[in-house]
N, C-alpha and C positions, 0 to 999 in steps of 0.2 A: 474103460477107465483110466484114467492117467495116473500112474505110479509115481510118477515125479515128485522126488523130493523137493521143497524150496532148497535154495542156494543161502546158506547162513553168510550174512555178513557181518565183520567185526570192526572197530575203530582201530586204525593203525596207532600202537603206544605213542608214537611219536609226535604225528602231526595230525591226529585225528581223522585224516581221510579213510571212507567207507573201503573196505579189502574185502573182497570175497574167496570164501574158505572153499577152495578148491584147488586138485592137485595141479594143475596151470599156474597158480600164483606161488611162484617160488621164494619168494621173501617171507609170506605169511608170518606173524602177524602184521608184517610191516608192509606198506604200501612198495616199499622200493628199497635197492643196497644202501643208498644213501640214509633213510629212517633206519634200518637195521645198524648202520655204523655209529649214528649219531649217539643210539640206545646203548651200544657197546660202551664208548666212549665214556658216557655216564656211568657204566659200572665201575669202568677202569679208574676214572678220577675221585669214586667214592661219592658223585652227586646222588647216585641209586644205592640206597642200604636196606638191607631186611633187619627191622627192629628185633632187637634184643640184647642178651647180656652177652658180653664180647666172650669168647672161649678160650683166649690167649691174652695175657697180659703185655700190651706191647713195650711198656716200659722195662720188662723182664728180660733176661739173657737168655734166648732158648738155645737150646741145642738140639740139631737134627735127628731125627729119630734114626737108629742103627737098627738094619734087620740082620739077621743072620743066617 
């Protein structure tokens, strides 16, 4: 009997290239460092956002929290 599990493949979130979900794929779920950095840049520029109500009003002055 062959107990080998089939290898899961996902699509790179940036370019949609198939990526094998194995320990050898160091950029998973991305296909490359380039695609990983493109995605990071999209989050940094707020091209990607998580929908929902803002927790902090950006028009109000906010004091940083102080810890004792």
